[in-house]
GUTIKE-73239 format. One line per 5 residues: number of its first residue (from 1); for each residue x, y, z of C-alpha. Coordinates in Angstrom, 1 decimal, m for minus. Example, Ala and Ser with C-alpha at 12.3 -4.5 7.8 and 13.67 -1.06 7.14 Angstrom:
BEGIN
1) 12.3 m4.5 7.8 | 13.7 m1.1 7.1
This chain:
BEGIN
1) m55.7 m20.8 m19.7 | m52.6 m20.1 m21.7 | m51.0 m23.3 m20.5 | m54.1 m25.2 m21.6 | m54.0 m23.5 m25.0
6) m50.3 m24.4 m25.4 | m50.9 m28.0 m24.4 | m53.8 m28.2 m26.9 | m51.6 m26.9 m29.7 | m48.9 m29.4 m28.9
11) m51.5 m32.2 m28.8 | m53.0 m31.1 m32.1 | m49.6 m31.0 m33.8 | m48.5 m34.4 m32.5 | m51.8 m36.1 m33.4
16) m51.6 m34.7 m36.9 | m47.9 m35.7 m37.3 | m48.6 m39.2 m36.0 | m50.7 m39.9 m39.0 | m48.0 m38.9 m41.4
21) m48.2 m42.0 m43.5 | m51.6 m40.8 m44.7 | m50.3 m37.3 m45.4 | m48.9 m36.1 m48.8 | m45.2 m35.2 m48.9
26) m46.0 m31.5 m49.3 | m48.4 m31.3 m46.3 | m47.6 m29.4 m43.1 | m48.1 m32.6 m41.1 | m45.5 m34.5 m43.2
31) m43.0 m31.7 m43.0 | m43.3 m31.1 m39.3 | m42.8 m34.8 m38.7 | m39.6 m34.8 m40.8 | m38.2 m31.9 m38.9
36) m39.1 m33.5 m35.6 | m37.3 m36.6 m36.8 | m34.2 m34.5 m37.6 | m34.2 m33.2 m34.1 | m34.4 m36.7 m32.7
41) m31.5 m37.9 m35.0 | m29.3 m35.0 m33.8 | m30.3 m35.5 m30.2 | m29.6 m39.3 m30.4 | m26.1 m38.5 m31.5
46) m25.6 m35.9 m28.9 | m26.9 m38.2 m26.2 | m24.7 m41.0 m27.2 | m21.4 m39.2 m27.7 | m21.6 m35.8 m26.0
51) m24.3 m35.8 m23.3 | m23.5 m33.2 m20.7 | m21.0 m31.4 m22.9 | m21.7 m28.3 m25.0 | m21.6 m29.7 m28.5
56) m21.5 m32.9 m30.5 | m18.8 m33.6 m33.1 | m21.2 m35.4 m35.5 | m18.6 m36.9 m37.8 | m16.0 m38.2 m35.4
61) m18.5 m39.1 m32.6 | m17.0 m37.0 m30.0 | m17.7 m33.7 m28.1 | m16.7 m30.1 m27.7 | m17.0 m27.7 m24.7
66) m16.9 m24.2 m26.2 | m19.5 m22.8 m23.7 | m17.9 m23.6 m20.4 | m18.9 m27.3 m20.4 | m22.2 m26.8 m18.7
71) m24.1 m28.7 m21.4 | m25.1 m25.8 m23.8 | m26.9 m28.1 m26.2 | m29.2 m29.3 m23.4 | m30.1 m25.8 m22.3
76) m30.6 m24.7 m25.9 | m32.9 m27.6 m26.6 | m35.2 m27.5 m23.6 | m37.9 m25.3 m25.1 | m37.7 m27.0 m28.5
81) m38.4 m30.4 m26.7 | m41.5 m28.9 m25.1 | m42.7 m27.4 m28.4 | m42.1 m30.7 m30.2 | m43.7 m32.8 m27.5
86) m40.5 m34.7 m26.7 | m41.4 m35.4 m23.1 | m39.0 m38.3 m22.4 | m36.0 m36.3 m23.6 | m37.2 m33.2 m21.7
91) m37.6 m35.0 m18.4 | m34.1 m36.5 m18.7 | m32.7 m33.1 m19.5 | m34.4 m31.6 m16.4 | m32.5 m34.0 m14.2
96) m29.2 m32.8 m15.7 | m30.1 m29.1 m15.4 | m31.0 m29.5 m11.7 | m27.4 m30.7 m11.0 | m25.4 m28.3 m13.0
101) m22.7 m26.5 m11.0 | m22.1 m23.1 m12.5 | m18.8 m22.6 m10.7 | m17.3 m25.7 m12.3 | m15.6 m24.5 m15.4
106) m12.1 m24.4 m16.8 | m12.6 m21.4 m19.0 | m13.9 m17.8 m18.7 | m17.6 m17.3 m19.3 | m18.5 m15.2 m22.3
111) m21.2 m12.9 m20.8 | m23.4 m12.5 m23.9 | m23.4 m16.2 m24.9 | m24.1 m17.3 m21.4 | m27.0 m15.0 m21.2
116) m28.7 m15.8 m24.4 | m28.1 m19.6 m24.3 | m28.2 m20.6 m20.7 | m30.4 m17.9 m19.1 | m32.5 m17.6 m22.2
121) m33.1 m21.3 m22.3 | m34.0 m21.5 m18.6 | m36.5 m18.6 m18.8 | m38.1 m19.9 m21.9 | m38.6 m23.4 m20.5
126) m40.0 m21.8 m17.4 | m42.5 m19.8 m19.4 | m43.6 m22.8 m21.4 | m43.8 m25.3 m18.5 | m43.3 m23.6 m15.1
131) m41.0 m25.5 m12.8 | m39.5 m23.8 m9.7 | m36.2 m25.6 m10.3 | m35.7 m23.8 m13.6 | m36.1 m20.4 m12.0
136) m33.8 m21.4 m9.1 | m31.1 m22.4 m11.6 | m31.6 m19.2 m13.5 | m31.1 m17.1 m10.4 | m28.0 m19.1 m9.5
141) m26.6 m18.5 m12.9 | m27.2 m14.8 m12.7 | m25.7 m14.5 m9.2 | m22.6 m16.7 m9.9 | m21.8 m15.9 m13.5
146) m23.7 m13.0 m15.1 | m23.9 m10.4 m12.2 | m20.1 m10.3 m11.7 | m19.8 m9.0 m15.3 | m21.4 m5.8 m14.1
151) m18.8 m5.3 m11.4 | m17.0 m2.7 m13.5 | m16.4 1.0 m12.6 | m19.2 2.1 m15.0 | m21.5 m1.0 m14.6
156) m21.0 m1.8 m18.2 | m20.8 m5.6 m18.4 | m17.5 m7.1 m19.2 | m17.2 m9.4 m22.1 | m15.8 m12.3 m20.0
161) m16.1 m13.3 m16.4 | m13.6 m15.4 m14.3 | m16.2 m17.6 m12.8 | m14.4 m19.2 m9.9 | m13.3 m15.8 m8.7
166) m16.6 m14.1 m9.6 | m14.8 m11.2 m11.2 | m15.0 m9.5 m14.6 | m12.0 m9.9 m16.8 | m10.5 m6.7 m18.0
171) m10.2 m5.9 m21.7 | m9.6 m2.7 m23.7 | m12.6 m3.2 m26.0 | m16.0 m4.7 m26.0 | m18.3 m5.4 m28.9
176) m21.7 m3.7 m29.4 | m23.8 m6.8 m29.6 | m22.4 m8.0 m26.3 | m24.3 m5.2 m24.5 | m27.6 m6.8 m25.6
181) m28.5 m8.5 m22.4 | m31.6 m6.5 m21.6 | m34.3 m8.8 m23.0 | m33.3 m11.7 m20.7 | m32.9 m9.4 m17.7
186) m36.3 m7.8 m18.3 | m38.0 m11.2 m18.5 | m36.1 m12.2 m15.3 | m37.6 m9.2 m13.5 | m41.1 m10.0 m14.8
191) m41.0 m13.6 m13.5 | m39.4 m12.8 m10.2 | m41.2 m9.5 m9.6 | m37.8 m7.9 m8.9 | m37.2 m4.7 m11.0
196) m33.4 m4.6 m10.3 | m32.6 m6.9 m13.2 | m34.6 m4.8 m15.7 | m32.8 m1.7 m14.5 | m29.4 m3.4 m14.8
201) m30.0 m4.5 m18.4 | m31.6 m1.3 m19.6 | m29.2 1.1 m18.0 | m26.5 0.0 m20.5 | m28.7 0.8 m23.5
206) m29.4 4.2 m22.0 | m25.7 4.9 m21.8 | m25.2 3.8 m25.5 | m28.0 6.2 m26.5 | m26.0 9.2 m25.2
211) m22.9 8.3 m27.3 | m22.0 10.3 m30.4 | m22.1 8.4 m33.7 | m21.5 9.5 m37.3 | m24.6 7.8 m38.5
216) m27.7 8.5 m36.4 | m28.9 5.3 m34.7 | m26.0 3.2 m36.0 | m23.1 2.5 m33.7 | m19.5 1.3 m34.0
221) m19.2 m2.4 m33.1 | m16.1 m1.6 m31.1 | m16.2 0.3 m27.8 | m13.6 1.4 m25.3 | m14.4 m0.6 m22.1
226) m13.0 2.1 m19.8 | m14.5 5.2 m21.2 | m17.5 3.5 m22.7 | m17.2 5.4 m25.9 | m17.3 4.0 m29.5
231) m14.0 3.5 m31.2 | m12.8 6.4 m33.4 | m12.8 4.1 m36.4 | m16.6 3.6 m36.1 | m16.9 0.4 m38.1
236) m20.7 m0.1 m38.5 | m22.4 m3.4 m39.3 | m25.7 m5.2 m38.7 | m23.8 m8.5 m39.0 | m21.8 m10.2 m36.2
241) m20.9 m7.7 m33.5 | m23.9 m5.5 m34.2 | m26.9 m7.8 m34.9 | m28.4 m8.6 m31.5 | m28.1 m5.0 m30.4
246) m30.5 m3.7 m33.0 | m32.7 m6.8 m32.8 | m33.3 m6.3 m29.0 | m34.3 m2.6 m29.2 | m37.7 m3.4 m30.7
251) m38.2 m6.7 m28.8 | m37.5 m5.1 m25.5 | m40.1 m2.5 m26.1 | m42.6 m5.2 m27.0 | m41.7 m7.4 m24.0
256) m42.1 m4.4 m21.7 | m45.7 m3.9 m23.0 | m44.8 m0.5 m24.5 | m43.8 0.9 m21.1 | m40.6 2.4 m22.5
261) m39.9 4.7 m25.5 | m36.2 5.1 m25.7 | m35.4 1.7 m27.3 | m38.3 2.0 m29.7 | m37.1 5.3 m30.9
266) m33.5 3.9 m31.2 | m34.8 1.1 m33.3 | m36.7 3.4 m35.6 | m33.7 5.6 m36.0 | m31.4 2.7 m36.7
271) m33.8 1.3 m39.4 | m34.0 4.7 m41.1 | m30.2 4.9 m41.2 | m29.9 1.3 m42.4 | m32.1 2.3 m45.3
276) m30.3 5.5 m46.2 | m26.7 4.5 m45.5 | m26.3 0.7 m45.6 | m28.9 m0.4 m48.2 | m27.4 m1.4 m51.5
281) m29.2 m2.4 m54.7 | m27.2 m5.0 m56.6 | m26.8 m5.1 m60.4 | m29.6 m7.7 m60.7 | m31.9 m5.7 m58.4
286) m31.3 m7.6 m55.1 | m31.1 m5.5 m52.0 | m28.5 m6.2 m49.3 | m27.3 m4.3 m46.2 | m23.6 m3.3 m46.5
291) m21.2 m2.1 m43.9 | m19.7 1.4 m43.3 | m16.4 2.8 m42.2 | m16.1 6.6 m42.2 | m17.4 7.8 m45.5
296) m17.0 4.5 m47.2 | m19.6 1.8 m47.8 | m18.4 m1.8 m48.0 | m20.4 m4.4 m50.0 | m20.2 m7.1 m47.3
301) m23.1 m9.0 m45.8 | m23.8 m12.6 m44.6 | m26.3 m15.0 m43.1 | m26.1 m13.3 m39.7 | m27.7 m10.2 m41.3
306) m30.7 m12.2 m42.5 | m32.5 m12.0 m39.2 | m33.2 m8.4 m40.2 | m36.1 m9.0 m42.6 | m38.1 m10.7 m39.9
311) m37.2 m8.0 m37.3 | m38.4 m5.4 m39.8 | m41.6 m7.2 m40.6 | m42.3 m7.6 m36.9 | m41.8 m3.8 m36.4
316) m43.9 m3.1 m39.5 | m46.9 m5.0 m38.2 | m46.5 m3.9 m34.6 | m46.2 m0.2 m35.5 | m48.5 m0.5 m38.6
321) m45.8 1.1 m40.8 | m45.9 m0.1 m44.4 | m42.5 1.4 m45.3 | m40.8 m1.1 m43.0 | m42.6 m4.0 m44.6
326) m41.4 m3.0 m48.1 | m37.8 m2.8 m46.8 | m38.3 m6.2 m45.1 | m39.6 m7.8 m48.2 | m36.7 m6.8 m50.4
331) m34.2 m8.0 m47.9 | m36.1 m11.3 m47.4 | m36.1 m12.0 m51.1 | m32.3 m11.4 m51.4 | m31.4 m13.5 m48.4
336) m33.3 m16.4 m49.7 | m31.7 m16.0 m53.1 | m28.3 m16.8 m51.5 | m29.6 m20.2 m50.6 | m31.6 m20.9 m53.7
341) m28.8 m19.9 m56.2 | m25.9 m21.7 m54.5 | m24.8 m25.1 m55.9 | m25.6 m26.9 m52.6 | m28.7 m24.9 m51.7
346) m26.9 m23.7 m48.6 | m26.1 m20.0 m47.9 | m22.5 m19.0 m47.3 | m21.4 m17.4 m44.1 | m20.6 m14.1 m45.9
351) m20.9 m12.7 m49.4 | m20.4 m9.6 m51.5 | m22.2 m8.3 m54.7 | m21.9 m5.9 m57.5 | m23.7 m2.7 m56.6
356) m25.6 m0.8 m59.3 | m23.6 2.3 m58.6 | m20.3 0.8 m57.5 | m18.6 1.6 m60.7 | m19.6 5.3 m60.5
361) m19.5 6.0 m56.8 | m15.9 6.2 m55.3 | m17.3 5.9 m51.8 | m18.4 2.3 m52.5 | m15.4 0.1 m51.7
366) m15.8 m3.0 m54.0 | m13.0 m4.0 m56.4 | m13.9 m7.1 m58.4 | m11.7 m9.8 m59.8 | m12.5 m11.6 m63.0
371) m13.5 m14.7 m61.1 | m15.8 m12.7 m58.8 | m17.5 m11.1 m61.8 | m18.1 m14.6 m63.2 | m19.5 m15.8 m59.9
376) m21.8 m12.9 m59.7 | m23.1 m13.5 m63.1 | m23.8 m17.1 m62.2 | m25.2 m16.7 m58.6 | m26.2 m13.0 m58.3
381) m23.9 m12.8 m55.2 | m20.2 m13.4 m54.6 | m19.4 m15.9 m51.8 | m16.5 m14.6 m49.6 | m16.9 m17.0 m46.6
386) m17.9 m20.3 m48.1 | m18.8 m22.3 m44.9 | m22.3 m22.9 m43.7 | m22.5 m23.2 m39.9 | m26.0 m24.5 m39.5
391) m27.2 m21.0 m39.1 | m30.9 m20.2 m38.7 | m31.2 m16.5 m39.7 | m33.0 m16.8 m43.0 | m35.3 m19.4 m41.6
396) m36.0 m17.1 m38.7 | m37.1 m14.4 m41.1 | m39.2 m16.9 m43.1 | m40.9 m17.9 m39.8 | m41.9 m14.3 m39.2
401) m43.0 m13.8 m42.9 | m45.2 m16.9 m42.8 | m46.7 m16.2 m39.4 | m47.3 m12.5 m40.1 | m48.5 m12.7 m43.7
406) m50.0 m16.2 m43.8 | m48.5 m16.8 m47.3 | m47.7 m20.5 m47.8 | m44.9 m19.6 m50.2 | m42.7 m19.0 m47.2
411) m43.3 m22.5 m46.0 | m42.1 m23.8 m49.4 | m39.0 m21.7 m49.2 | m38.2 m23.0 m45.7 | m38.7 m26.6 m46.9
416) m36.3 m26.1 m49.7 | m33.7 m25.0 m47.2 | m34.4 m27.9 m44.9 | m34.0 m30.4 m47.8 | m30.6 m28.8 m48.5
421) m29.6 m29.2 m44.9 | m30.7 m32.8 m45.0 | m28.8 m33.5 m48.2 | m25.5 m31.9 m47.2 | m25.3 m31.5 m43.4
426) m26.7 m34.8 m42.1 | m24.1 m37.3 m40.8 | m24.4 m40.7 m39.2 | m24.5 m39.1 m35.7 | m26.1 m35.7 m36.3
431) m25.8 m32.6 m38.4 | m22.6 m30.8 m39.2 | m21.4 m27.4 m40.4 | m20.0 m27.6 m43.9 | m16.8 m26.2 m45.3
436) m17.7 m25.1 m48.8 | m21.3 m24.4 m50.0 | m19.9 m24.2 m53.6 | m18.9 m27.9 m53.6 | m21.9 m30.1 m54.3
441) m20.0 m33.2 m55.2 | m18.2 m34.6 m52.1 | m18.4 m34.8 m48.4 | m18.0 m31.2 m47.1 | m18.9 m31.6 m43.5
446) m16.6 m30.1 m40.9 | m17.5 m32.1 m37.7 | m19.3 m29.5 m35.5 | m22.9 m29.3 m34.5 | m23.8 m26.0 m32.9
451) m26.1 m25.9 m29.9 | m28.2 m23.3 m31.7 | m29.1 m26.0 m34.3 | m31.5 m27.3 m31.5 | m32.5 m23.9 m30.2
456) m33.0 m22.0 m33.5 | m32.7 m23.8 m36.8 | m34.9 m26.8 m36.0 | m37.3 m24.8 m33.8 | m38.1 m22.2 m36.5
461) m38.5 m24.9 m39.1 | m40.9 m26.9 m36.9 | m43.0 m23.8 m36.0 | m43.3 m22.8 m39.7 | m45.2 m26.1 m40.3
466) m47.1 m26.2 m37.0 | m50.4 m24.6 m36.1 | m50.0 m20.9 m36.0 | m51.3 m20.7 m32.5 | m48.4 m22.7 m31.2
471) m46.0 m20.1 m29.8 | m48.0 m17.3 m31.4 | m46.2 m14.1 m32.1 | m49.2 m12.3 m30.5 | m48.2 m13.9 m27.2
476) m44.4 m14.4 m27.3 | m41.2 m12.6 m28.2 | m38.1 m14.6 m29.1 | m34.6 m13.9 m27.8 | m31.7 m13.9 m30.2
481) m31.2 m17.7 m29.5 | m34.9 m18.3 m30.5 | m36.0 m18.8 m26.9 | m39.6 m17.6 m26.6 | m40.5 m15.3 m23.7
486) m44.2 m14.9 m22.8 | m45.6 m11.5 m23.2 | m47.4 m10.0 m20.2 | m49.7 m8.2 m22.6 | m50.7 m9.8 m25.9
491) m50.2 m7.9 m29.1 | m51.8 m8.4 m32.5 | m49.4 m9.1 m35.3 | m50.1 m12.6 m36.7 | m52.2 m13.0 m39.8
């Protein structure tokens, strides 16, 4: 019945978008059609210049292989093709997937990235359109590439694997977010009826829960790979290095149908500590999440943190906890402001701000130059990393806000972002990262199209303007690469 429902939703969306000429420019039908066209433009460039490689170089018309050369863009795009009804492209991609040789690579596999992109993409496509080949390739990948990462003395996954030798690569440290493999492993157990994968993924989180940390529920992003203890410096961030760890605590609880309590309690504790220790109110009233080192708070954030409003809102609706929703709303408004206020309409990779109390509180580490103060007065944030890498995190949160509240203003916010991407990132062959979001005069593209542009950015955009029953959040949970996994037991969170 669920497959029939999904097919009906796809048909409804495609029929409505096929009559786009009769639809006004602000209609959902028109906007969904434009986003689907953007996918086809990016895919045409990839197919022409980079097919079978990991990424397209959309300015020079060449390719890159930053993810082992197994065709990351194809695996990341599989479920988006199904969702958008791109059957011809999907069938061609299936032929490629069936023939991938996981042992053929010249570089070490990065365990976390391989898990979220390749395994996540295979499991999601299998959930949306079951095909035994997809599950076979997923199990091959786990056996040949991911499982060797756990062959350490403490069964904590190594950050990298020597694939031809099927051995973990030793390192002194590992990053917190790289432990976040449990969502994919839980789903693998569910579709194979083999509990060993779930146990393997969750046992790492259980070990983390026993570690000592100066801020309850928040953990250093750097860990000693041998002792499996957080580094003494305990640098804490919800940005890169920490993001997916916190994201997966709530989502794993939901995917497991509530049949676990540890990760839910860890998520609640982390959110409480984010509010009390990392939350910062800027001079103009915006709210951002900073970072912490010892007793000092650093006013540093970025687009990677902007998944958090959506994660908080999901938790608020799932747990029926209004306080989380208030926290989510103030972060959502501030994340969007970094797009809306920038000269190009694109958000920077990272930014700082002037905290209301920073001039009075010595524990807030934020010296400002005259130029930074001027920028803050103009933008209400201070860009510190000016590139835009086609990231989806604000769009991800807007997807949750639209689906869970039903408020169409979040669709308009998403469309504003899409128009900025079209204006500044589109090239002859695809879409490119840009070098400087502060430059709205010249060509600022930097010749790289991330595979997650197919998996996340365009998928979230398309779903924001599609029927809300298409990949309903009552029936699916998304991994950190926006690959939806079907819930065994439905929940009620959508408006």
